[in-house]
C-alpha positions as CSV (number, residue, x, y, z in Angstrom):
1,M,104.5,155.8,143.5
2,S,101.7,157.4,141.2
3,D,98.7,158.6,143.0
4,D,96.4,155.4,140.9
5,C,97.9,153.0,141.5
6,S,96.2,150.7,144.0
7,I,98.0,147.6,144.6
8,S,99.6,145.9,147.5
9,T,103.1,146.3,148.3
10,I,102.5,142.0,147.1
11,E,101.5,142.3,143.8
12,R,103.3,145.9,142.8
13,D,106.8,143.4,144.0
14,L,105.8,141.2,141.6
15,L,105.8,143.4,138.9
16,C,109.1,144.1,139.4
17,C,110.0,140.7,139.5
18,L,108.2,140.5,136.0
19,E,109.9,143.5,134.6
20,D,112.0,140.7,132.1
21,I,110.2,138.1,131.8
22,D,109.3,137.9,127.8
23,E,106.1,138.6,126.6
24,P,103.5,138.2,126.3
25,F,103.3,135.5,129.3
26,T,101.5,133.2,130.5
27,V,100.6,131.6,134.4
28,K,103.1,128.5,133.4
29,D,105.9,131.0,132.6
30,A,105.1,133.6,135.3
31,L,106.1,130.8,137.7
32,A,108.5,129.2,135.7
33,H,109.9,132.8,135.1
34,L,109.8,133.6,139.7
35,R,111.1,130.1,140.1
36,D,114.4,130.2,137.7
37,R,115.0,134.2,138.5
38,H,113.4,135.6,141.5
39,E,114.0,133.2,144.0
40,E,114.4,134.5,146.6
41,F,110.7,136.1,146.0
42,I,109.3,132.7,146.6
43,D,111.4,132.8,149.5
44,R,109.3,135.4,151.1
45,H,105.7,134.7,149.3
46,R,105.6,131.2,149.9
47,S,102.0,131.0,147.5
48,A,103.6,132.4,144.8
49,R,104.8,128.8,143.7
50,H,101.0,128.1,143.1
51,R,99.5,128.0,140.1
52,P,95.9,129.1,141.6
53,W,97.5,132.6,144.1
54,M,99.0,133.8,140.3
55,H,95.9,133.6,138.5
56,T,94.5,135.3,140.9
57,T,97.4,137.3,141.4
58,L,98.0,137.9,137.3
59,N,94.4,138.3,136.9
60,E,93.7,141.5,139.7
61,L,96.8,143.3,138.3
62,V,94.7,143.3,135.0
63,S,92.4,144.7,137.9
64,A,94.3,147.8,139.2
65,G,95.4,148.8,134.9
66,M,99.1,147.5,135.3
67,L,98.6,143.8,132.8
68,S,96.5,143.8,130.0
69,R,94.8,140.4,129.7
70,L,94.7,138.2,126.6
71,E,92.8,135.3,125.6
72,R,94.6,133.6,122.2
73,E,93.8,129.4,121.0
74,S,92.5,129.0,124.3
75,R,95.8,130.0,126.1
76,V,96.0,133.4,128.2
77,L,98.6,135.9,128.5
78,Y,99.4,138.3,129.9
79,S,102.0,141.2,129.2
80,I,102.9,144.3,131.2
81,D,101.6,147.9,130.3
82,R,102.4,149.3,133.3
83,V,104.8,149.9,136.1
84,C,103.3,151.5,139.3
85,L,106.9,151.5,142.0
């Protein structure tokens, strides 16, 4: 793990789950991806099934420099900059 990685365990786990998502992605895409491919994550972190939690967590990852966030045609899109393992 790099020294500048200051994200929580749940944020790191979410990033690992999102490694195989098509980019760029929306909050809705991230929720569907977890539901379809990473059900165990949702089982462990029940809040992850809710849009407000996902929105907040993705924005925290943007603040930590792990995701990029852009707005395109009134849609907010995210992409992974780097993964902190």
